[in-house]
All heavy atoms as an XYZ file, in Angstrom:
637
protein
N      39.300    -17.740    -45.022
C      38.453    -18.859    -45.358
C      37.056    -18.612    -44.793
O      36.894    -18.278    -43.630
C      39.058    -20.132    -44.777
C      38.261    -21.353    -45.033
S      39.246    -22.770    -44.511
C      38.014    -23.978    -44.568
N      36.067    -18.753    -45.618
C      34.682    -18.517    -45.218
C      34.173    -19.677    -44.368
O      34.586    -20.827    -44.532
C      33.811    -18.363    -46.456
N      33.284    -19.339    -43.466
C      32.694    -20.363    -42.595
C      31.633    -21.148    -43.345
O      30.895    -20.602    -44.167
C      32.052    -19.716    -41.369
C      32.985    -18.989    -40.407
C      32.173    -18.325    -39.310
C      34.015    -19.924    -39.823
N      31.558    -22.409    -43.020
C      30.513    -23.239    -43.609
C      29.195    -22.964    -42.888
O      29.165    -22.360    -41.805
C      30.851    -24.745    -43.480
O      30.807    -25.084    -42.095
C      32.206    -25.065    -44.078
N      28.130    -23.409    -43.469
C      26.811    -23.266    -42.857
C      26.804    -23.928    -41.481
O      26.273    -23.372    -40.513
C      25.714    -23.885    -43.758
C      25.615    -23.138    -45.086
C      24.378    -23.933    -43.051
C      25.097    -21.726    -44.965
N      27.406    -25.124    -41.384
C      27.439    -25.847    -40.106
C      28.196    -25.060    -39.045
O      27.799    -25.015    -37.882
C      28.066    -27.238    -40.295
C      27.218    -28.210    -41.085
C      27.287    -27.987    -42.599
O      28.212    -27.290    -43.082
O      26.391    -28.495    -43.283
N      29.287    -24.416    -39.444
C      30.068    -23.616    -38.503
C      29.274    -22.386    -38.043
O      29.310    -22.012    -36.873
C      31.387    -23.188    -39.140
C      32.367    -24.329    -39.325
C      33.567    -23.927    -40.167
O      33.442    -23.127    -41.107
N      34.728    -24.501    -39.848
N      28.567    -21.760    -38.989
C      27.733    -20.608    -38.634
C      26.633    -21.031    -37.666
O      26.334    -20.316    -36.699
C      27.134    -19.968    -39.887
C      28.155    -19.254    -40.743
C      27.493    -18.680    -41.996
C      28.504    -18.016    -42.887
N      27.896    -17.464    -44.119
N      26.023    -22.177    -37.914
C      24.975    -22.693    -37.015
C      25.555    -22.946    -35.634
O      24.965    -22.569    -34.615
C      24.333    -23.969    -37.602
C      23.506    -23.614    -38.837
C      23.485    -24.684    -36.556
C      23.013    -24.826    -39.623
N      26.731    -23.558    -35.581
C      27.377    -23.840    -34.300
C      27.677    -22.550    -33.534
O      27.482    -22.478    -32.316
C      28.656    -24.640    -34.514
N      28.136    -21.514    -34.230
C      28.407    -20.224    -33.586
C      27.133    -19.621    -33.013
O      27.118    -19.117    -31.883
C      29.038    -19.246    -34.577
C      30.489    -19.495    -34.853
C      31.056    -18.453    -35.815
O      30.317    -17.799    -36.572
N      32.375    -18.310    -35.796
N      26.078    -19.661    -33.789
C      24.812    -19.089    -33.333
C      24.242    -19.879    -32.154
O      23.671    -19.299    -31.221
C      23.788    -19.018    -34.475
C      24.180    -18.070    -35.584
C      24.304    -16.640    -35.073
C      24.711    -15.697    -36.194
N      24.892    -14.321    -35.739
N      24.380    -21.198    -32.192
C      23.913    -22.019    -31.069
C      24.705    -21.714    -29.810
O      24.147    -21.639    -28.710
C      23.994    -23.502    -31.420
C      22.920    -23.937    -32.405
C      23.080    -25.372    -32.882
O      24.156    -25.975    -32.689
O      22.101    -25.899    -33.460
N      26.008    -21.503    -29.945
C      26.843    -21.153    -28.796
C      26.442    -19.780    -28.248
O      26.363    -19.583    -27.033
C      28.315    -21.169    -29.188
N      26.183    -18.850    -29.146
C      25.744    -17.515    -28.724
C      24.402    -17.595    -27.995
O      24.207    -16.962    -26.952
C      25.624    -16.594    -29.939
C      25.195    -15.179    -29.594
C      25.054    -14.277    -30.824
O      25.337    -14.721    -31.953
O      24.639    -13.133    -30.623
N      23.482    -18.387    -28.525
C      22.174    -18.573    -27.896
C      22.327    -19.187    -26.502
O      21.669    -18.758    -25.546
C      21.282    -19.434    -28.778
C      19.865    -19.696    -28.281
C      19.106    -18.389    -28.071
C      19.131    -20.595    -29.258
N      23.202    -20.163    -26.375
C      23.438    -20.792    -25.069
C      23.991    -19.775    -24.076
O      23.587    -19.760    -22.907
C      24.391    -21.967    -25.220
N      24.906    -18.919    -24.507
C      25.436    -17.863    -23.621
C      24.334    -16.904    -23.194
O      24.238    -16.531    -22.016
C      26.554    -17.091    -24.322
C      27.885    -17.802    -24.340
C      29.014    -16.873    -24.800
N      28.810    -16.345    -26.154
C      29.115    -16.991    -27.274
N      29.636    -18.192    -27.233
N      28.903    -16.425    -28.450
N      23.487    -16.510    -24.130
C      22.400    -15.585    -23.805
C      21.399    -16.218    -22.838
O      20.899    -15.558    -21.931
C      21.698    -15.120    -25.084
C      22.514    -14.190    -25.981
C      21.794    -13.964    -27.305
C      22.809    -12.882    -25.278
N      21.110    -17.495    -23.046
C      20.207    -18.194    -22.126
C      20.813    -18.256    -20.731
O      20.117    -18.089    -19.732
C      19.893    -19.588    -22.639
C      18.909    -19.583    -23.787
C      18.526    -20.990    -24.199
N      17.490    -20.941    -25.217
C      17.414    -21.760    -26.244
N      18.299    -22.731    -26.395
N      16.438    -21.639    -27.129
N      22.107    -18.480    -20.651
C      22.797    -18.495    -19.360
C      22.724    -17.143    -18.672
O      22.498    -17.051    -17.469
N      22.923    -16.085    -19.431
C      22.821    -14.731    -18.877
C      21.409    -14.468    -18.369
O      21.224    -13.864    -17.306
C      23.203    -13.690    -19.921
C      24.671    -13.654    -20.247
C      24.981    -12.668    -21.375
O      24.077    -12.133    -22.033
N      26.260    -12.438    -21.608
N      20.416    -14.907    -19.121
C      19.031    -14.716    -18.728
C      18.722    -15.455    -17.424
O      18.078    -14.904    -16.528
C      18.100    -15.191    -19.848
O      16.758    -15.086    -19.460
N      19.187    -16.705    -17.314
C      18.976    -17.481    -16.085
C      19.674    -16.823    -14.897
O      19.120    -16.750    -13.802
C      19.482    -18.914    -16.263
C      18.514    -19.816    -16.991
C      18.930    -21.279    -16.910
N      20.288    -21.526    -17.381
C      20.638    -21.732    -18.643
N      19.728    -21.724    -19.595
N      21.895    -21.953    -18.966
N      20.883    -16.326    -15.114
C      21.622    -15.670    -14.036
C      20.886    -14.421    -13.564
O      20.795    -14.167    -12.351
C      23.033    -15.325    -14.502
N      20.361    -13.646    -14.488
C      19.603    -12.445    -14.131
C      18.361    -12.819    -13.330
O      18.084    -12.236    -12.274
C      19.204    -11.674    -15.386
C      18.297    -10.458    -15.169
C      18.987     -9.411    -14.301
C      17.884     -9.869    -16.507
N      17.616    -13.820    -13.811
C      16.402    -14.238    -13.123
C      16.714    -14.780    -11.726
O      16.017    -14.468    -10.756
C      15.656    -15.289    -13.935
C      14.335    -15.683    -13.299
C      13.550    -16.692    -14.124
O      13.999    -17.084    -15.216
O      12.474    -17.081    -13.661
N      17.761    -15.579    -11.599
C      18.131    -16.110    -10.289
C      18.515    -14.997     -9.328
O      18.145    -15.026     -8.156
C      19.272    -17.128    -10.415
C      18.809    -18.435    -10.999
O      17.630    -18.751    -10.991
N      19.746    -19.192    -11.538
N      19.239    -14.005     -9.815
C      19.591    -12.858     -8.980
C      18.356    -12.102     -8.513
O      18.265    -11.686     -7.349
N      17.398    -11.934     -9.404
C      16.155    -11.255     -9.042
C      15.398    -12.046     -7.977
O      14.861    -11.470     -7.023
C      15.280    -11.060    -10.278
C      15.861    -10.078    -11.265
C      15.166    -10.100    -12.612
O      14.523    -11.079    -12.993
N      15.306     -9.013    -13.372
N      15.356    -13.364     -8.127
C      14.672    -14.203     -7.143
C      15.334    -14.098     -5.777
O      14.646    -14.044     -4.747
C      14.668    -15.664     -7.599
C      13.757    -15.943     -8.765
C      13.892    -17.398     -9.196
C      13.083    -17.711    -10.426
N      13.242    -19.120    -10.840
N      16.654    -14.064     -5.755
C      17.378    -13.963     -4.490
C      17.068    -12.637     -3.801
O      16.800    -12.594     -2.601
C      18.885    -14.147     -4.721
C      19.171    -15.602     -5.094
C      19.694    -13.721     -3.501
C      20.554    -15.849     -5.644
N      17.086    -11.562     -4.561
C      16.808    -10.241     -3.989
C      15.379    -10.182     -3.453
O      15.145     -9.751     -2.315
C      17.055     -9.131     -5.023
C      18.556     -9.046     -5.342
C      16.530     -7.779     -4.526
C      18.877     -8.220     -6.569
N      14.407    -10.624     -4.252
C      13.010    -10.599     -3.805
C      12.787    -11.525     -2.617
O      12.039    -11.189     -1.694
C      12.071    -10.972     -4.954
C      11.890     -9.892     -6.003
C      11.062    -10.424     -7.167
C      11.242     -8.666     -5.414
N      13.430    -12.686     -2.631
C      13.313    -13.610     -1.509
C      13.841    -12.999     -0.227
O      13.236    -13.123      0.840
N      14.966    -12.312     -0.324
C      15.525    -11.631      0.844
C      14.605    -10.543      1.363
O      14.418    -10.383      2.581
N      14.011     -9.795      0.445
C      13.069     -8.749      0.849
C      11.865     -9.365      1.555
O      11.423     -8.863      2.601
C      12.610     -7.950     -0.375
C      13.675     -7.087     -0.996
S      13.231     -6.400     -2.633
C      11.566     -5.836     -2.408
N      11.334    -10.440      0.992
C      10.165    -11.092      1.567
C      10.471    -11.638      2.962
O       9.682    -11.474      3.891
C       9.677    -12.203      0.649
C       8.467    -12.991      1.136
C       7.254    -12.084      1.285
C       8.165    -14.125      0.175
N      11.613    -12.285      3.111
C      11.979    -12.835      4.419
C      12.175    -11.734      5.455
O      11.769    -11.889      6.614
C      13.242    -13.675      4.307
C      13.067    -14.997      3.584
C      14.402    -15.704      3.461
C      12.063    -15.869      4.294
N      12.782    -10.633      5.064
C      12.971     -9.524      5.992
C      11.621     -9.006      6.488
O      11.441     -8.751      7.678
C      13.769     -8.404      5.331
N      10.675     -8.881      5.574
C       9.355     -8.402      5.971
C       8.592     -9.457      6.774
O       7.855     -9.122      7.695
C       8.554     -7.973      4.742
C       9.074     -6.709      4.095
C       9.183     -5.540      5.063
O       8.204     -5.239      5.773
O      10.263     -4.925      5.120
N       8.750    -10.728      6.435
C       8.072    -11.801      7.169
C       8.546    -11.845      8.618
O       7.780    -12.190      9.516
C       8.316    -13.154      6.492
N       9.781    -11.488      8.851
C      10.312    -11.481     10.220
C       9.770    -10.293     11.026
O       9.795    -10.320     12.245
C      11.832    -11.468     10.181
C      12.403    -12.808      9.742
C      13.919    -12.808      9.710
N      14.409    -14.153      9.477
C      15.153    -14.507      8.431
N      15.498    -13.607      7.524
N      15.558    -15.755      8.297
N       9.268     -9.273     10.332
C       8.753     -8.077     11.013
C       7.231     -8.016     11.062
O       6.682     -7.463     12.002
C       9.256     -6.810     10.304
C      10.733     -6.568     10.408
C      11.116     -5.206      9.868
C      11.231     -5.226      8.366
N      11.724     -3.970      7.794
N       6.558     -8.543     10.057
C       5.117     -8.351      9.895
C       4.383     -9.690     10.035
O       4.625    -10.618      9.278
C       4.861     -7.749      8.513
C       3.414     -7.378      8.279
O       2.539     -8.251      8.464
O       3.156     -6.240      7.874
N       3.447     -9.745     10.987
C       2.744    -10.996     11.275
C       1.902    -11.479     10.094
O       1.827    -12.689      9.847
C       1.850    -10.817     12.503
N       1.279    -10.571      9.366
C       0.450    -10.970      8.221
C       1.301    -11.608      7.124
O       0.942    -12.644      6.555
C      -0.301     -9.773      7.644
C      -1.508     -9.358      8.417
C      -2.146     -8.176      7.718
C      -3.643     -8.233      7.870
N      -4.292     -7.089      7.221
N       2.423    -10.981      6.824
C       3.312    -11.519      5.796
C       3.911    -12.839      6.268
O       4.011    -13.799      5.495
C       4.409    -10.497      5.431
C       3.772     -9.254      4.800
C       5.450    -11.119      4.497
C       4.719     -8.115      4.542
N       4.283    -12.907      7.537
C       4.834    -14.137      8.101
C       3.841    -15.286      7.949
O       4.193    -16.374      7.496
C       5.198    -13.929      9.570
C       5.777    -15.140     10.237
C       6.320    -14.859     11.632
N       5.554    -13.936     12.428
C       5.916    -12.677     12.733
N       7.065    -12.184     12.289
N       5.147    -11.907     13.473
N       2.579    -15.048      8.280
C       1.574    -16.098      8.166
C       1.341    -16.485      6.711
O       1.170    -17.652      6.402
C       0.259    -15.663      8.826
C      -0.721    -16.799      8.987
C      -0.144    -17.937      9.820
O       0.351    -17.740     10.924
N      -0.181    -19.153      9.288
N       1.368    -15.508      5.825
C       1.206    -15.797      4.400
C       2.341    -16.696      3.906
O       2.104    -17.662      3.188
C       1.160    -14.500      3.592
C       0.987    -14.738      2.127
C      -0.175    -14.975      1.464
C       2.028    -14.788      1.145
N       0.084    -15.162      0.119
C       1.423    -15.056     -0.099
C       3.411    -14.627      1.204
C       2.152    -15.165     -1.279
C       4.129    -14.741      0.024
C       3.497    -15.005     -1.191
N       3.581    -16.375      4.303
C       4.724    -17.191      3.898
C       4.569    -18.614      4.427
O       4.782    -19.591      3.692
C       6.052    -16.567      4.376
C       7.215    -17.541      4.208
C       6.334    -15.269      3.631
N       4.178    -18.755      5.684
C       3.986    -20.085      6.268
C       2.900    -20.857      5.522
O       3.082    -22.036      5.184
C       3.646    -19.968      7.751
C       4.797    -19.530      8.661
C       4.273    -19.148     10.039
C       5.853    -20.610      8.756
N       1.789    -20.215      5.267
C       0.684    -20.872      4.561
C       1.082    -21.269      3.142
O       0.789    -22.384      2.694
C      -0.545    -19.953      4.513
C      -1.166    -19.719      5.875
O      -0.876    -20.487      6.817
O      -1.936    -18.745      6.001
N       1.741    -20.373      2.437
C       2.149    -20.658      1.062
C       3.179    -21.785      1.020
O       3.125    -22.641      0.137
C       2.703    -19.402      0.389
C       1.642    -18.363      0.065
S       0.351    -18.974     -1.038
C       1.275    -19.265     -2.522
N       4.104    -21.772      1.946
C       5.125    -22.832      1.967
C       4.479    -24.188      2.200
O       4.821    -25.173      1.538
C       6.168    -22.533      3.039
N       3.534    -24.241      3.119
C       2.861    -25.513      3.403
C       2.008    -25.966      2.222
O       1.909    -27.161      1.950
C       2.008    -25.391      4.659
C       2.838    -25.278      5.915
C       1.993    -25.029      7.136
C       2.873    -24.789      8.348
N       2.122    -24.360      9.511
N       1.419    -25.040      1.517
C       0.519    -25.383      0.412
C       1.255    -25.716     -0.886
O       0.758    -26.510     -1.681
C      -0.453    -24.230      0.163
N       2.419    -25.129     -1.090
C       3.042    -25.256     -2.409
C       4.348    -26.033     -2.451
O       4.716    -26.518     -3.517
C       3.291    -23.868     -3.034
O       4.174    -23.133     -2.193
C       1.992    -23.103     -3.201
N       5.049    -26.128     -1.341
C       6.340    -26.823     -1.350
C       6.091    -28.299     -1.111
O       5.720    -28.702     -0.011
C       7.312    -26.237     -0.301
C       8.621    -26.993     -0.304
C       7.533    -24.758     -0.562
N       6.282    -29.107     -2.140
C       5.929    -30.529     -2.070
C       7.143    -31.454     -2.059
O       7.086    -32.532     -1.482
C       5.034    -30.909     -3.259
C       3.744    -30.113     -3.323
C       2.897    -30.324     -2.091
C       1.596    -29.551     -2.202
N       0.892    -29.458     -0.955
N       8.229    -31.065     -2.716
C       9.393    -31.958     -2.781
C      10.060    -32.078     -1.418
O      10.239    -31.076     -0.722
C      10.416    -31.443     -3.788
C       9.961    -31.510     -5.213
C      11.007    -31.115     -6.228
N      12.081    -30.289     -5.698
C      13.297    -30.216     -6.241
N      13.586    -30.888     -7.321
N      14.215    -29.431     -5.712
N      10.429    -33.284     -1.046
C      11.068    -33.522      0.247
C      12.335    -32.690      0.424
O      12.563    -32.122      1.496
C      11.412    -35.009      0.419
C      10.190    -35.858      0.678
O       9.144    -35.308      1.088
O      10.275    -37.078      0.474
N      13.139    -32.618     -0.615
C      14.394    -31.874     -0.526
C      14.123    -30.391     -0.257
O      14.840    -29.753      0.520
C      15.268    -32.086     -1.783
C      14.640    -31.487     -3.015
C      16.656    -31.546     -1.559
N      13.092    -29.841     -0.863
C      12.739    -28.437     -0.638
C      12.183    -28.234      0.765
O      12.494    -27.247      1.438
C      11.728    -27.963     -1.678
C      12.315    -27.928     -3.082
O      13.555    -27.830     -3.216
O      11.529    -28.002     -4.047
N      11.357    -29.163      1.226
C      10.803    -29.074      2.578
C      11.910    -29.119      3.621
O      11.891    -28.354      4.591
C       9.799    -30.202      2.817
C       8.520    -30.029      2.030
C       7.579    -31.214      2.151
O       7.951    -32.280      2.641
N       6.354    -31.035      1.701
N      12.883    -29.993      3.425
C      14.010    -30.091      4.358
C      14.838    -28.816      4.348
O      15.307    -28.358      5.394
C      14.882    -31.293      4.021
C      14.235    -32.608      4.362
C      15.093    -33.779      3.938
C      14.356    -35.092      4.196
N      15.113    -36.241      3.675
N      15.019    -28.240      3.182
C      15.803    -27.007      3.067
C      15.102    -25.842      3.764
O      15.745    -24.991      4.380
C      16.024    -26.680      1.596
C      16.883    -25.461      1.378
C      17.179    -25.252     -0.069
N      18.177    -26.223     -0.482
C      18.446    -26.510     -1.751
N      17.794    -25.922     -2.722
N      19.378    -27.378     -2.057
N      13.774    -25.810      3.698
C      13.023    -24.707      4.303
C      12.686    -24.932      5.780
O      12.282    -23.987      6.458
C      11.723    -24.476      3.527
C      11.851    -23.823      2.163
C      10.487    -23.695      1.508
C      12.516    -22.468      2.263
N      12.828    -26.149      6.268
C      12.394    -26.483      7.628
C      12.939    -25.533      8.698
O      12.165    -25.041      9.534
C      12.736    -27.936      7.951
N      14.239    -25.223      8.728
C      14.728    -24.314      9.773
C      14.108    -22.917      9.690
O      13.766    -22.313     10.712
C      16.237    -24.262      9.526
C      16.556    -25.464      8.715
C      15.324    -25.758      7.910
N      13.949    -22.417      8.493
C      13.345    -21.092      8.308
C      11.893    -21.094      8.749
O      11.447    -20.184      9.466
C      13.449    -20.654      6.852
C      12.690    -19.372      6.497
C      13.276    -18.186      7.241
C      12.707    -19.147      5.012
N      11.133    -22.110      8.341
C       9.725    -22.166      8.719
C       9.572    -22.343     10.220
O       8.668    -21.754     10.827
C       9.021    -23.290      7.953
C       9.002    -23.124      6.425
C       8.305    -24.301      5.770
C       8.371    -21.812      6.018
N      10.473    -23.099     10.846
C      10.439    -23.246     12.306
C      10.695    -21.901     12.981
O      10.031    -21.559     13.974
C      11.468    -24.282     12.752
N      11.625    -21.145     12.440
C      11.909    -19.806     12.983
C      10.673    -18.905     12.871
O      10.301    -18.222     13.836
C      13.077    -19.170     12.227
C      13.332    -17.717     12.587
C      14.246    -17.000     11.612
O      15.065    -17.672     10.942
O      14.133    -15.767     11.514
N      10.030    -18.911     11.697
C       8.856    -18.059     11.503
C       7.692    -18.515     12.378
O       6.951    -17.672     12.910
C       8.444    -18.056     10.023
C       9.458    -17.399      9.052
C       8.967    -17.527      7.620
C       9.727    -15.951      9.421
N       7.521    -19.825     12.536
C       6.460    -20.334     13.411
C       6.710    -19.938     14.860
O       5.775    -19.580     15.586
C       6.337    -21.848     13.270
C       5.691    -22.250     11.955
C       5.689    -23.765     11.726
O       6.295    -24.505     12.519
O       5.070    -24.177     10.730
N       7.969    -19.976     15.295
C       8.303    -19.572     16.661
C       8.011    -18.085     16.856
O       7.497    -17.686     17.908
C       9.771    -19.866     16.956
N       8.311    -17.280     15.858
C       8.004    -15.850     15.948
C       6.499    -15.635     15.992
O       6.015    -14.743     16.689
C       8.586    -15.095     14.760
C      10.057    -14.842     14.859
C      10.551    -14.009     13.692
O      10.022    -14.072     12.584
N      11.594    -13.241     13.948
N       5.745    -16.427     15.245
C       4.294    -16.265     15.213
C       3.698    -16.599     16.584
O       2.709    -15.973     16.997
C       3.693    -17.172     14.145
N       4.274    -17.551     17.293
C       3.765    -17.953     18.606
C       4.173    -16.979     19.702
O       3.510    -16.894     20.734
C       4.244    -19.353     18.960
C       3.633    -20.410     18.072
C       4.189    -21.788     18.396
C       3.610    -22.808     17.434
N       4.202    -24.144     17.641
N       5.258    -16.248     19.478
C       5.772    -15.326     20.504
C       4.983    -14.041     20.570
O       4.222    -13.671     19.784
C       7.234    -15.023     20.229
């Protein structure tokens, strides 16, 4: 039995949704890897550490994000003072 136009559209929409999910997963993985690299360098290099602190203060506006980053930023600030 041949598929109707509506069924073909539904299949293609499902395929598109899967591809979009794969794309988001790839991008999220890349962000995690780069974030880890940046944090490792920020813990070692004073210039990068200060840049991370400045950027976080300038760009992170949502309360939930600020609360999530607070322990990390406190750690980096303590390293900057030491």
